Jmol script that loads the backbone (N, CA, C; Angstrom):
load data "model"
ATOM      1  N   MET A   1     -51.369  15.798 -32.358  1.00  0.00           N
ATOM      2  CA  MET A   1     -52.314  16.806 -31.957  1.00  0.00           C
ATOM      3  C   MET A   1     -51.637  17.750 -30.971  1.00  0.00           C
ATOM      4  N   SER A   2     -51.710  19.012 -31.246  1.00  0.00           N
ATOM      5  CA  SER A   2     -51.124  20.021 -30.386  1.00  0.00           C
ATOM      6  C   SER A   2     -52.070  20.322 -29.234  1.00  0.00           C
ATOM      7  N   LEU A   3     -51.525  20.353 -28.025  1.00  0.00           N
ATOM      8  CA  LEU A   3     -52.348  20.635 -26.849  1.00  0.00           C
ATOM      9  C   LEU A   3     -52.133  22.078 -26.395  1.00  0.00           C
ATOM     10  N   SER A   4     -52.491  23.002 -27.234  1.00  0.00           N
ATOM     11  CA  SER A   4     -52.371  24.409 -26.867  1.00  0.00           C
ATOM     12  C   SER A   4     -53.431  24.746 -25.825  1.00  0.00           C
ATOM     13  N   MET A   5     -53.218  25.830 -25.122  1.00  0.00           N
ATOM     14  CA  MET A   5     -54.187  26.243 -24.109  1.00  0.00           C
ATOM     15  C   MET A   5     -55.541  26.523 -24.743  1.00  0.00           C
ATOM     16  N   LYS A   6     -55.529  27.042 -25.957  1.00  0.00           N
ATOM     17  CA  LYS A   6     -56.787  27.327 -26.650  1.00  0.00           C
ATOM     18  C   LYS A   6     -57.582  26.038 -26.886  1.00  0.00           C
ATOM     19  N   VAL A   7     -56.904  24.989 -27.300  1.00  0.00           N
ATOM     20  CA  VAL A   7     -57.552  23.702 -27.534  1.00  0.00           C
ATOM     21  C   VAL A   7     -58.079  23.126 -26.218  1.00  0.00           C
ATOM     22  N   LEU A   8     -57.274  23.221 -25.170  1.00  0.00           N
ATOM     23  CA  LEU A   8     -57.695  22.682 -23.873  1.00  0.00           C
ATOM     24  C   LEU A   8     -58.894  23.434 -23.304  1.00  0.00           C
ATOM     25  N   VAL A   9     -58.896  24.747 -23.428  1.00  0.00           N
ATOM     26  CA  VAL A   9     -60.033  25.531 -22.946  1.00  0.00           C
ATOM     27  C   VAL A   9     -61.278  25.202 -23.754  1.00  0.00           C
ATOM     28  N   ALA A  10     -61.139  25.041 -25.049  1.00  0.00           N
ATOM     29  CA  ALA A  10     -62.281  24.683 -25.892  1.00  0.00           C
ATOM     30  C   ALA A  10     -62.840  23.318 -25.504  1.00  0.00           C
ATOM     31  N   GLU A  11     -61.962  22.379 -25.210  1.00  0.00           N
ATOM     32  CA  GLU A  11     -62.408  21.049 -24.782  1.00  0.00           C
ATOM     33  C   GLU A  11     -63.105  21.138 -23.422  1.00  0.00           C
ATOM     34  N   ALA A  12     -62.561  21.939 -22.520  1.00  0.00           N
ATOM     35  CA  ALA A  12     -63.197  22.126 -21.213  1.00  0.00           C
ATOM     36  C   ALA A  12     -64.575  22.768 -21.377  1.00  0.00           C
ATOM     37  N   ASP A  13     -64.692  23.726 -22.291  1.00  0.00           N
ATOM     38  CA  ASP A  13     -65.996  24.350 -22.554  1.00  0.00           C
ATOM     39  C   ASP A  13     -67.006  23.321 -23.040  1.00  0.00           C
ATOM     40  N   ARG A  14     -66.560  22.424 -23.910  1.00  0.00           N
ATOM     41  CA  ARG A  14     -67.443  21.377 -24.431  1.00  0.00           C
ATOM     42  C   ARG A  14     -67.904  20.454 -23.304  1.00  0.00           C
ATOM     43  N   LEU A  15     -66.979  20.065 -22.424  1.00  0.00           N
ATOM     44  CA  LEU A  15     -67.325  19.188 -21.311  1.00  0.00           C
ATOM     45  C   LEU A  15     -68.253  19.882 -20.314  1.00  0.00           C
ATOM     46  N   VAL A  16     -68.015  21.160 -20.052  1.00  0.00           N
ATOM     47  CA  VAL A  16     -68.874  21.925 -19.151  1.00  0.00           C
ATOM     48  C   VAL A  16     -70.284  22.030 -19.725  1.00  0.00           C
ATOM     49  N   ALA A  17     -70.395  22.309 -21.006  1.00  0.00           N
ATOM     50  CA  ALA A  17     -71.716  22.431 -21.640  1.00  0.00           C
ATOM     51  C   ALA A  17     -72.487  21.120 -21.534  1.00  0.00           C
ATOM     52  N   ARG A  18     -71.812  19.995 -21.761  1.00  0.00           N
ATOM     53  CA  ARG A  18     -72.473  18.698 -21.657  1.00  0.00           C
ATOM     54  C   ARG A  18     -72.913  18.425 -20.219  1.00  0.00           C
ATOM     55  N   ALA A  19     -72.056  18.752 -19.250  1.00  0.00           N
ATOM     56  CA  ALA A  19     -72.404  18.541 -17.842  1.00  0.00           C
ATOM     57  C   ALA A  19     -73.556  19.448 -17.421  1.00  0.00           C
ATOM     58  N   GLU A  20     -73.580  20.680 -17.923  1.00  0.00           N
ATOM     59  CA  GLU A  20     -74.685  21.588 -17.610  1.00  0.00           C
ATOM     60  C   GLU A  20     -76.006  21.063 -18.147  1.00  0.00           C
ATOM     61  N   ARG A  21     -75.998  20.493 -19.341  1.00  0.00           N
ATOM     62  CA  ARG A  21     -77.226  19.912 -19.891  1.00  0.00           C
ATOM     63  C   ARG A  21     -77.703  18.741 -19.038  1.00  0.00           C
ATOM     64  N   GLN A  22     -76.773  17.920 -18.584  1.00  0.00           N
ATOM     65  CA  GLN A  22     -77.144  16.777 -17.751  1.00  0.00           C
ATOM     66  C   GLN A  22     -77.734  17.249 -16.420  1.00  0.00           C
ATOM     67  N   VAL A  23     -77.098  18.215 -15.783  1.00  0.00           N
ATOM     68  CA  VAL A  23     -77.604  18.743 -14.520  1.00  0.00           C
ATOM     69  C   VAL A  23     -78.978  19.373 -14.725  1.00  0.00           C
ATOM     70  N   GLU A  24     -79.159  20.082 -15.806  1.00  0.00           N
ATOM     71  CA  GLU A  24     -80.450  20.720 -16.088  1.00  0.00           C
ATOM     72  C   GLU A  24     -81.558  19.667 -16.233  1.00  0.00           C
ATOM     73  N   ARG A  25     -81.241  18.547 -16.865  1.00  0.00           N
ATOM     74  CA  ARG A  25     -82.251  17.477 -16.980  1.00  0.00           C
ATOM     75  C   ARG A  25     -82.652  16.964 -15.603  1.00  0.00           C
ATOM     76  N   TYR A  26     -81.681  16.772 -14.708  1.00  0.00           N
ATOM     77  CA  TYR A  26     -81.996  16.322 -13.351  1.00  0.00           C
ATOM     78  C   TYR A  26     -82.834  17.368 -12.617  1.00  0.00           C
ATOM     79  N   ARG A  27     -82.484  18.636 -12.772  1.00  0.00           N
ATOM     80  CA  ARG A  27     -83.212  19.705 -12.088  1.00  0.00           C
ATOM     81  C   ARG A  27     -84.641  19.829 -12.595  1.00  0.00           C
ATOM     82  N   ARG A  28     -84.827  19.639 -13.903  1.00  0.00           N
ATOM     83  CA  ARG A  28     -86.153  19.762 -14.492  1.00  0.00           C
ATOM     84  C   ARG A  28     -87.144  18.773 -13.887  1.00  0.00           C
ATOM     85  N   VAL A  29     -86.684  17.602 -13.557  1.00  0.00           N
ATOM     86  CA  VAL A  29     -87.580  16.576 -13.002  1.00  0.00           C
ATOM     87  C   VAL A  29     -87.457  16.459 -11.484  1.00  0.00           C
ATOM     88  N   ASN A  30     -86.771  17.432 -10.878  1.00  0.00           N
ATOM     89  CA  ASN A  30     -86.587  17.456  -9.416  1.00  0.00           C
ATOM     90  C   ASN A  30     -85.970  16.167  -8.886  1.00  0.00           C
ATOM     91  N   ASP A  31     -85.010  15.643  -9.612  1.00  0.00           N
ATOM     92  CA  ASP A  31     -84.315  14.419  -9.210  1.00  0.00           C
ATOM     93  C   ASP A  31     -83.267  14.767  -8.150  1.00  0.00           C
ATOM     94  N   THR A  32     -83.340  14.093  -7.009  1.00  0.00           N
ATOM     95  CA  THR A  32     -82.359  14.309  -5.940  1.00  0.00           C
ATOM     96  C   THR A  32     -81.579  13.032  -5.640  1.00  0.00           C
ATOM     97  N   SER A  33     -81.510  12.148  -6.610  1.00  0.00           N
ATOM     98  CA  SER A  33     -80.813  10.881  -6.420  1.00  0.00           C
ATOM     99  C   SER A  33     -79.306  11.094  -6.332  1.00  0.00           C
ATOM    100  N   GLU A  34     -78.621  10.020  -6.053  1.00  0.00           N
ATOM    101  CA  GLU A  34     -77.156  10.057  -6.000  1.00  0.00           C
ATOM    102  C   GLU A  34     -76.584  10.451  -7.355  1.00  0.00           C
ATOM    103  N   PHE A  35     -77.216  10.019  -8.432  1.00  0.00           N
ATOM    104  CA  PHE A  35     -76.751  10.385  -9.782  1.00  0.00           C
ATOM    105  C   PHE A  35     -76.834  11.894 -10.000  1.00  0.00           C
ATOM    106  N   ALA A  36     -77.915  12.501  -9.520  1.00  0.00           N
ATOM    107  CA  ALA A  36     -78.085  13.949  -9.665  1.00  0.00           C
ATOM    108  C   ALA A  36     -77.046  14.701  -8.846  1.00  0.00           C
ATOM    109  N   ARG A  37     -76.793  14.231  -7.632  1.00  0.00           N
ATOM    110  CA  ARG A  37     -75.770  14.883  -6.793  1.00  0.00           C
ATOM    111  C   ARG A  37     -74.388  14.735  -7.415  1.00  0.00           C
ATOM    112  N   ARG A  38     -74.121  13.575  -7.970  1.00  0.00           N
ATOM    113  CA  ARG A  38     -72.828  13.333  -8.626  1.00  0.00           C
ATOM    114  C   ARG A  38     -72.668  14.246  -9.843  1.00  0.00           C
ATOM    115  N   ALA A  39     -73.739  14.434 -10.598  1.00  0.00           N
ATOM    116  CA  ALA A  39     -73.693  15.313 -11.767  1.00  0.00           C
ATOM    117  C   ALA A  39     -73.395  16.752 -11.341  1.00  0.00           C
ATOM    118  N   GLU A  40     -73.986  17.194 -10.232  1.00  0.00           N
ATOM    119  CA  GLU A  40     -73.717  18.544  -9.711  1.00  0.00           C
ATOM    120  C   GLU A  40     -72.254  18.692  -9.330  1.00  0.00           C
ATOM    121  N   LEU A  41     -71.709  17.687  -8.660  1.00  0.00           N
ATOM    122  CA  LEU A  41     -70.298  17.733  -8.259  1.00  0.00           C
ATOM    123  C   LEU A  41     -69.369  17.719  -9.469  1.00  0.00           C
ATOM    124  N   ASP A  42     -69.707  16.891 -10.455  1.00  0.00           N
ATOM    125  CA  ASP A  42     -68.899  16.849 -11.674  1.00  0.00           C
ATOM    126  C   ASP A  42     -68.900  18.198 -12.383  1.00  0.00           C
ATOM    127  N   LEU A  43     -70.063  18.845 -12.413  1.00  0.00           N
ATOM    128  CA  LEU A  43     -70.153  20.157 -13.043  1.00  0.00           C
ATOM    129  C   LEU A  43     -69.272  21.171 -12.316  1.00  0.00           C
ATOM    130  N   LYS A  44     -69.303  21.158 -10.993  1.00  0.00           N
ATOM    131  CA  LYS A  44     -68.455  22.063 -10.223  1.00  0.00           C
ATOM    132  C   LYS A  44     -66.978  21.794 -10.501  1.00  0.00           C
ATOM    133  N   ARG A  45     -66.606  20.524 -10.576  1.00  0.00           N
ATOM    134  CA  ARG A  45     -65.214  20.149 -10.846  1.00  0.00           C
ATOM    135  C   ARG A  45     -64.788  20.643 -12.226  1.00  0.00           C
ATOM    136  N   LEU A  46     -65.664  20.477 -13.205  1.00  0.00           N
ATOM    137  CA  LEU A  46     -65.347  20.927 -14.557  1.00  0.00           C
ATOM    138  C   LEU A  46     -65.246  22.445 -14.641  1.00  0.00           C
ATOM    139  N   HIS A  47     -66.096  23.146 -13.911  1.00  0.00           N
ATOM    140  CA  HIS A  47     -65.989  24.608 -13.867  1.00  0.00           C
ATOM    141  C   HIS A  47     -64.630  25.021 -13.291  1.00  0.00           C
ATOM    142  N   LEU A  48     -64.194  24.315 -12.264  1.00  0.00           N
ATOM    143  CA  LEU A  48     -62.899  24.606 -11.660  1.00  0.00           C
ATOM    144  C   LEU A  48     -61.762  24.350 -12.646  1.00  0.00           C
ATOM    145  N   TYR A  49     -61.790  23.204 -13.317  1.00  0.00           N
ATOM    146  CA  TYR A  49     -60.762  22.894 -14.320  1.00  0.00           C
ATOM    147  C   TYR A  49     -60.733  23.951 -15.422  1.00  0.00           C
ATOM    148  N   ARG A  50     -61.899  24.358 -15.859  1.00  0.00           N
ATOM    149  CA  ARG A  50     -61.982  25.347 -16.926  1.00  0.00           C
ATOM    150  C   ARG A  50     -61.384  26.678 -16.462  1.00  0.00           C
ATOM    151  N   ALA A  51     -61.682  27.058 -15.229  1.00  0.00           N
ATOM    152  CA  ALA A  51     -61.133  28.300 -14.679  1.00  0.00           C
ATOM    153  C   ALA A  51     -59.614  28.226 -14.553  1.00  0.00           C
ATOM    154  N   VAL A  52     -59.106  27.091 -14.127  1.00  0.00           N
ATOM    155  CA  VAL A  52     -57.655  26.919 -14.011  1.00  0.00           C
ATOM    156  C   VAL A  52     -57.008  27.003 -15.388  1.00  0.00           C
ATOM    157  N   LEU A  53     -57.602  26.336 -16.357  1.00  0.00           N
ATOM    158  CA  LEU A  53     -57.059  26.376 -17.716  1.00  0.00           C
ATOM    159  C   LEU A  53     -57.033  27.792 -18.269  1.00  0.00           C
ATOM    160  N   ALA A  54     -58.084  28.531 -18.029  1.00  0.00           N
ATOM    161  CA  ALA A  54     -58.193  29.878 -18.578  1.00  0.00           C
ATOM    162  C   ALA A  54     -57.268  30.862 -17.882  1.00  0.00           C
ATOM    163  N   SER A  55     -56.893  30.573 -16.646  1.00  0.00           N
ATOM    164  CA  SER A  55     -56.117  31.546 -15.888  1.00  0.00           C
ATOM    165  C   SER A  55     -54.640  31.209 -15.764  1.00  0.00           C
ATOM    166  N   THR A  56     -54.219  30.075 -16.262  1.00  0.00           N
ATOM    167  CA  THR A  56     -52.824  29.673 -16.118  1.00  0.00           C
ATOM    168  C   THR A  56     -52.261  29.206 -17.446  1.00  0.00           C
ATOM    169  N   ASN A  57     -50.982  29.182 -17.537  1.00  0.00           N
ATOM    170  CA  ASN A  57     -50.307  28.698 -18.737  1.00  0.00           C
ATOM    171  C   ASN A  57     -49.510  27.456 -18.384  1.00  0.00           C
ATOM    172  N   SER A  58     -50.127  26.542 -17.672  1.00  0.00           N
ATOM    173  CA  SER A  58     -49.427  25.385 -17.159  1.00  0.00           C
ATOM    174  C   SER A  58     -50.047  24.094 -17.668  1.00  0.00           C
ATOM    175  N   ALA A  59     -49.202  23.169 -18.063  1.00  0.00           N
ATOM    176  CA  ALA A  59     -49.686  21.856 -18.500  1.00  0.00           C
ATOM    177  C   ALA A  59     -50.208  21.049 -17.322  1.00  0.00           C
ATOM    178  N   HIS A  60     -49.934  21.470 -16.095  1.00  0.00           N
ATOM    179  CA  HIS A  60     -50.422  20.759 -14.918  1.00  0.00           C
ATOM    180  C   HIS A  60     -51.935  20.824 -14.804  1.00  0.00           C
ATOM    181  N   ALA A  61     -52.565  21.716 -15.532  1.00  0.00           N
ATOM    182  CA  ALA A  61     -54.015  21.857 -15.475  1.00  0.00           C
ATOM    183  C   ALA A  61     -54.738  20.834 -16.345  1.00  0.00           C
ATOM    184  N   LEU A  62     -54.015  20.040 -17.087  1.00  0.00           N
ATOM    185  CA  LEU A  62     -54.621  19.060 -17.980  1.00  0.00           C
ATOM    186  C   LEU A  62     -55.407  18.026 -17.177  1.00  0.00           C
ATOM    187  N   MET A  63     -56.667  17.834 -17.531  1.00  0.00           N
ATOM    188  CA  MET A  63     -57.510  16.872 -16.827  1.00  0.00           C
ATOM    189  C   MET A  63     -57.021  15.460 -17.111  1.00  0.00           C
ATOM    190  N   PRO A  64     -56.853  14.660 -16.079  1.00  0.00           N
ATOM    191  CA  PRO A  64     -56.405  13.273 -16.294  1.00  0.00           C
ATOM    192  C   PRO A  64     -57.353  12.485 -17.189  1.00  0.00           C
ATOM    193  N   GLU A  65     -58.672  12.746 -17.056  1.00  0.00           N
ATOM    194  CA  GLU A  65     -59.647  12.027 -17.869  1.00  0.00           C
ATOM    195  C   GLU A  65     -59.468  12.341 -19.351  1.00  0.00           C
ATOM    196  N   TYR A  66     -59.150  13.588 -19.649  1.00  0.00           N
ATOM    197  CA  TYR A  66     -58.956  14.002 -21.042  1.00  0.00           C
ATOM    198  C   TYR A  66     -57.710  13.331 -21.615  1.00  0.00           C
ATOM    199  N   ALA A  67     -56.630  13.359 -20.848  1.00  0.00           N
ATOM    200  CA  ALA A  67     -55.382  12.754 -21.312  1.00  0.00           C
ATOM    201  C   ALA A  67     -55.560  11.261 -21.551  1.00  0.00           C
ATOM    202  N   LEU A  68     -56.268  10.590 -20.668  1.00  0.00           N
ATOM    203  CA  LEU A  68     -56.516   9.158 -20.807  1.00  0.00           C
ATOM    204  C   LEU A  68     -57.410   8.866 -22.009  1.00  0.00           C
ATOM    205  N   ALA A  69     -58.485   9.646 -22.166  1.00  0.00           N
ATOM    206  CA  ALA A  69     -59.424   9.434 -23.273  1.00  0.00           C
ATOM    207  C   ALA A  69     -58.759   9.657 -24.624  1.00  0.00           C
ATOM    208  N   ARG A  70     -57.848  10.599 -24.707  1.00  0.00           N
ATOM    209  CA  ARG A  70     -57.163  10.898 -25.965  1.00  0.00           C
ATOM    210  C   ARG A  70     -55.965   9.995 -26.199  1.00  0.00           C
ATOM    211  N   GLY A  71     -55.660   9.106 -25.251  1.00  0.00           N
ATOM    212  CA  GLY A  71     -54.541   8.193 -25.420  1.00  0.00           C
ATOM    213  C   GLY A  71     -53.188   8.855 -25.222  1.00  0.00           C
ATOM    214  N   LEU A  72     -53.176   9.987 -24.524  1.00  0.00           N
ATOM    215  CA  LEU A  72     -51.919  10.700 -24.310  1.00  0.00           C
ATOM    216  C   LEU A  72     -51.098  10.079 -23.187  1.00  0.00           C
ATOM    217  N   VAL A  73     -51.767   9.334 -22.313  1.00  0.00           N
ATOM    218  CA  VAL A  73     -51.105   8.600 -21.233  1.00  0.00           C
ATOM    219  C   VAL A  73     -51.714   7.208 -21.180  1.00  0.00           C
ATOM    220  N   SER A  74     -50.993   6.293 -20.581  1.00  0.00           N
ATOM    221  CA  SER A  74     -51.540   4.945 -20.449  1.00  0.00           C
ATOM    222  C   SER A  74     -52.321   4.834 -19.153  1.00  0.00           C
ATOM    223  N   ASP A  75     -53.253   3.895 -19.121  1.00  0.00           N
ATOM    224  CA  ASP A  75     -54.101   3.674 -17.964  1.00  0.00           C
ATOM    225  C   ASP A  75     -53.362   2.755 -16.990  1.00  0.00           C
ATOM    226  N   PRO A  76     -52.919   3.271 -15.817  1.00  0.00           N
ATOM    227  CA  PRO A  76     -52.190   2.426 -14.878  1.00  0.00           C
ATOM    228  C   PRO A  76     -53.043   1.281 -14.345  1.00  0.00           C
ATOM    229  N   GLY A  77     -54.347   1.477 -14.255  1.00  0.00           N
ATOM    230  CA  GLY A  77     -55.229   0.412 -13.795  1.00  0.00           C
ATOM    231  C   GLY A  77     -55.267  -0.752 -14.756  1.00  0.00           C
ATOM    232  N   ARG A  78     -55.294  -0.435 -16.045  1.00  0.00           N
ATOM    233  CA  ARG A  78     -55.323  -1.482 -17.063  1.00  0.00           C
ATOM    234  C   ARG A  78     -54.001  -2.238 -17.098  1.00  0.00           C
ATOM    235  N   GLU A  79     -52.891  -1.528 -16.925  1.00  0.00           N
ATOM    236  CA  GLU A  79     -51.573  -2.171 -16.930  1.00  0.00           C
ATOM    237  C   GLU A  79     -51.437  -3.129 -15.764  1.00  0.00           C
ATOM    238  N   ALA A  80     -51.996  -2.763 -14.607  1.00  0.00           N
ATOM    239  CA  ALA A  80     -51.911  -3.629 -13.432  1.00  0.00           C
ATOM    240  C   ALA A  80     -52.697  -4.912 -13.653  1.00  0.00           C
ATOM    241  N   HIS A  81     -53.849  -4.822 -14.381  1.00  0.00           N
ATOM    242  CA  HIS A  81     -54.667  -6.014 -14.634  1.00  0.00           C
ATOM    243  C   HIS A  81     -54.028  -6.926 -15.677  1.00  0.00           C
ATOM    244  N   GLN A  82     -53.178  -6.397 -16.513  1.00  0.00           N
ATOM    245  CA  GLN A  82     -52.555  -7.196 -17.572  1.00  0.00           C
ATOM    246  C   GLN A  82     -51.394  -8.025 -17.047  1.00  0.00           C
ATOM    247  N   ARG A  83     -50.902  -7.694 -15.875  1.00  0.00           N
ATOM    248  CA  ARG A  83     -49.745  -8.435 -15.318  1.00  0.00           C
ATOM    249  C   ARG A  83     -50.138  -9.729 -14.717  1.00  0.00           C
TER     250      ARG A  83
END
end "model"
wireframe off; spacefill off
backbone 0.3
color backbone group
């Protein structure tokens, strides 16, 4: 799988859209729990990642969660537990 900037930005857009839907659900019911605050922070983080991806041509902008989920890197936590 090629990790072009276009693919990465599209993936970031997908993640942002999902996070926005989650935050909207919390807002609709006036939820102020820790989960709602965490969702707001995650959305802000994803917006930042998306902006970095769109404005730079650097592989350093790759989200660690994306790389781990796609199997592009190994999970150091899992390797430590296997020893």
